N, C-alpha and C positions, 0 to 999 in steps of 0.2 A: 518844189523841186520838179524839174522836167525829166521824165525818164525816156531815153532815146529811142528804144525800140520795143513797143509794146505789142508783140505779135498777135495776142488774142483780139486786138482792136479790129483788125482786118475782118474777122468773122462777124463781129458785132455790126459793123457798118453795112454789111451785106443785106441786112434786113430793113435798112432806112429808105431804100429806093428800088423801084422797079424798072429802072433805066436798062434798055437792051444793052447786051454786051457783045462786042465782035471777037472773033477768034484771035485777032492781034492783041486785044486786051487780056485774054486768057494766057497767051504766051508770055505777056509782060508780067502778070500777076504770078505765073508759075515761077519765073526767075526770082521775083521777090520773096515769095513762100520759101523757096529753095535757101535763099540768103538768110532768111530768119531761122530756119532749121540749123543751118551751118553755125549760125551766131549761137543758138541754143547749145549746141553740142560742143562748143569751143571750151578748152579747159579753162577753168577759173580758180585762182587760188583763194584760200579762205579769207586771207587779209591782203590788202593793196595798201602800200604806204606811197604817198606822193605829195608834191608841193604843187601850189596853184597860185599864179600871179593874176590879179584882177586889175584892169585899167578901163575905166569908164569916163567918157567925155560927155559934156552937155553943150550942145550947139557948137561942137568942135573945141571947146574949152575943157581944160582939166577939171574933172568933177570928183572922181573917187579913185584912189590907188591903194591897194593893200595886198598883203600875202598871207596865205594860209598853208598849214602842214596838216594833212589828213590821214588818218588810218581807217580805211573803209573795210567793213566786213560784208559778206556776200549776202546777208539778210537785210542789208540797207542801212544798219547802224554805222555811225562814224564818230570818231574821235577827231575833234577839230581844235588846232590852235590857231587863232585868228589875230593878226597884228593889231586889230582895232580894239581888241577886248583886254581888260586889265587882268581877268582871270587867265591862268595857264592853259586850261582845256576846258572845252563844253562836249556834251555828248548829245547828239540828235539825229534824226533822219530826214533833215530838210538841207541836203547839201545844194549850194548854189553854184553852177547852174544845174548840175545833175551829177550822176554817178561817174566814176572813171571808166566804166565798161558799158557796152551796149547790152539791151535785153534780148529776149524776154527775161524778166525777173521773177523770183520768188516761185509760187505755184504755177503761174503762167508758163514758166519755162518747161515744166514737165509735160505740158500738152504737146510740145514740139519735139520731144525726144523720142527715139525709137523705143520699142518695148524692151529690147535687151539691155538698154542703158538703165532701166528702172529695176535691174536684177532678175528679170525673167518672171516677175510675178504677175505680169498681165500677158494674155494671149491676143495676138493680132488677129482680128476677124476680116478686117477690110481696111484699106488705106484710101481715103477720099479727100480731094482737094475741093472745098466749096469757096470759090473766088467771090469777092465782092462784086456786086452789080454796079461797078463804077469804072470809069474810064482809067486805063493805065497805058501810057504812051512810051514806047521806046524811042528816045531821041537820038540813037546811035552811040557811037563811042567817043569818048573824051579822054584826054590825058591828063593824069594827076601824078605829080612826082615821076614823071617818065615812063608811066605804065598806062595802058589803055584799059578803060572801064566803060560798061554799059551805064548810060545816063537814063533813068526812068523817072517819069513824072506821073504821080498817081491823082486821082480824082478825090476830092474831099466832100463827104456827105453832108457835113454841118461845119460851116465856116466859124461857128462860135465855140466849137470844141477842139482841143488839141489833136492834131493829127499829123501822120507822116504825109509828106508833100512831094519831096525828091529824094532819090537814092541812087548812089553809084555803086556798081557791083562788077567785080571780076567774072566774066563769063565761065571761065574755067575753075578757079579756085573758090569762087562765091564770097571772096573777101569783100568787105564793105569800107572803103576808105573815107567816104563822106556821105552825109545825109542832111536833109532839112526838114525839121519838124516844127510845128507851131506849138506854142505853149503860153502859159500865164506868167507874166511877170509878177512876183509875189512881194516886191519891195513895199513896205507898209506906207511910205510917204507919197506914193503915187496911186491914182485910181482913175477908173474910167478909160483905161488905155486899150482894153481888150487883149488879143493875143499877139505875140511876137514871134518871128521866124528865127529859129536858132540853127545856124549852120555848124555842124559838128564835123572835125576832121579827126581821122584816126591814125594811129601809128602802131607798129609792132615793136614791143620791148619784151625781150626775153622769152620769145614765143607766144606772148599774150597780145591780144588786140585791145589796146587802151586808147582813151581820148588824147589828143594832142592839143587841139584848140576848139574853143566854142566862141561863136561871134553871134550878136544880136543887135539889131537897129529897131528903135520903137519911138513913136511920137506919144509922149504921155503928158498927161494934165496934172498940174498941181495949183490948186485953187483955180485961179481964172488964166493961168498962163500955160501954154503949151511949149515943152521942151523936146528937142531930138536927142535922144540918148543913143550913143554907140558904145558897145561893150566888147572887149576882148579878154577871154579867159584863157591863160596858157598853162598847161600841165606838164610836169616833169618830174625828175628825180625818183622814178619808180622803182619800188622794192616789193618783193612778193614772198610770202611764206604761208604755210598751212597751220601755223600757230600764232598766238598773240605776242610772241616775243617782240616784235617790232613795238607794238603798243606799250609793253612793259618798259622797254628802253626809253620811250618818249615821256612816259609818265613818271620816271624817277624824280623828276624835279617838281613834281605837282602833288599836293596833299590829297585832293579828291577831285571829282568830277561832278557836275550838275546838268541837270536838263535845262535847256534854254530854247525860247522861241527864235525865230530868224531875226537877226540883228537889223536895226533901222539904218538906212543910208545916212 
């Protein structure tokens, strides 16, 4: 599973290079960091129910098409009904291509929240931004769905590891309509293909920022052949609740759930 916005990764890559940084880079990173904080502070329901349509082609030919229904819990556990599986439901934490919301996730999220959000238990001594010693380029404004957003391109310290590569940010509201991250394709029938770039487009549903579509393209090896895969994941039918009522409704027709590894293509 690729997680779309791991804010703590920016601090980690800062130690990987001593590359000099310009003031323009600092201004660019400042906007990225502000958007990450905004995402961390955004409201998140305990449970998110949604449908996902998956369409994958191989060398432009139909390859795989299926639908899933998911109930996602904020700790990363999901209840999944997959049209490819005979069983009614499975329970796991390997959503493909990733969660329906942006990060930071789990304990990493708390590092981006103001002390007051944590119930006032922590006293703020100082607030310091330690930007990565990597280039960050503001490519100017671009229009997405009729709205102008800043297009920022970030440097990658290690091209062999997943990383944020591009991000679009509203300069006033700090909303994120789109980002591009690199991630590992985990389908078991393919190997040796390295990382793929995931383009994640967001939408606002019921006051929550959730994923609308995810796209990736990758050249993958299967034995001695190379195949160009193009994938489009379309998310929809969102419902939100602070209780597991949605899961109970969906589970009425199922006798039990079980843990399962990621399905093979």
